[in-house]
N, C-alpha and C positions, 0 to 999 in steps of 0.2 A: 687730188693733188691741187694745192693752192699756193699761190705766190703773191707776195705783197712787198713793196719797197717804197721808201721815202724818196720822192722826186726832188722836192725842195722842202724846207721847213714848213710844216702845216699842210702839205699836199702829198697824199699817197696814191700809188697806182698799183693795180694788181689784177690777178685773174685766177681762174680755176678750170680744171678739166675733170668731169665726173662721168662715170658710166652708170647705167641703170637699166631697168626693165619696166615697161608699161604693159597694160592689158587692154586689148581692144575687144569689146563685147560683141555678141552676135546680134543680128537683126534680120528681119525678113520683110518682103513686100507682098501683100496679099491683094487679090482682086475680089471685090465683094459685089454681088448682084444687088442693084438698087431696089428692086421690087421684093426681094426676099433676103434680108440681112443675114440669115442663117447659112446661106450658100456662099462659101468662100473658096478661093483657089489660090495656093501659094504660087507666086511668079518667080521670086528670087529669094535666096537665103544665103547670108554670109555667116561663117562660123567664127567663134571667138578665137583669138590667138594672142600670143605673147609678142611684144615689140621691143627688142633690145635697142637702146639709144645711147648717144653720147651728148654731153652738154658742155658747151664752151662759154665762159663768162669772162668779161673784162670790165674794169671800173677805174674811175678816178675819184678820189675822196678829198674834200677840203675840210679841215677842222676849223669851225667857226669860232669855237671857244673850247675850254678845257673839257666840257662834257657834252658837246654837240658837234655833229658832223653832217655834211651834205655830200651825197654820192650820186654820180651819174654812171649808169651801167648799160651794158649791151650783153644780151644773152642769145646764143644760137643753139638750137636743139635739133639733132638729126636722128631720126628713127629708121630702122631697117625692118620692113614689114613684108610678110608673105601672107596674103589673104586667100583662104580657101572658100570657094563659093559653089552653090548649086543653082542652076537656071532651069526653070520648068516652062519650056515653050508650050503653046496651047495644044498642039497636036502630036508632039513627039515625046520621047523619053527624056528624062532630065539630063542636062549637060553639067558635068562637074569640071571645075578648073581651079587654077590658082594664078594670082598676079603678084609679082614682086614689085615693090615700090619703096621710095624713100619719102619720109614725112619731114618737112622742114618747118621750123617755127623760129621766129625772131621776136625779141622783146627789147625795146628801148625804154629806159625809165629813169626816175630820180627818186631819191630816198632821203629823208631827214632822220637822223639817228640820235638817240640819247645814249651817250657813252658812259657806262657805269665804271669802267676802268680803262686805262690806256697805257700802252707800253712806252 
């Protein structure tokens, strides 16, 4: 969903809300014996998972000329994640668990645009 309106002649403001899905890959941490690199032991393993997210964006744009615009924008992304992991202590059986957390990301930026057509 996107919204844009003219604030005063030559300046527009707008924003958008988008939903999406990201993918978090798997990774692991291994212990390696220094004297014999062929001896490794897994210490921690995180499994890949899907991360649903929502993206909020707002901007203000100034038309410098008929085919050129300058935009300042702010973007906020919130992801909802549930990470499944396995922990392998040195002398015990593996411990399996999951953590729920929110991933936040902010972006401030500026953009110079060549406008091919304009309403």
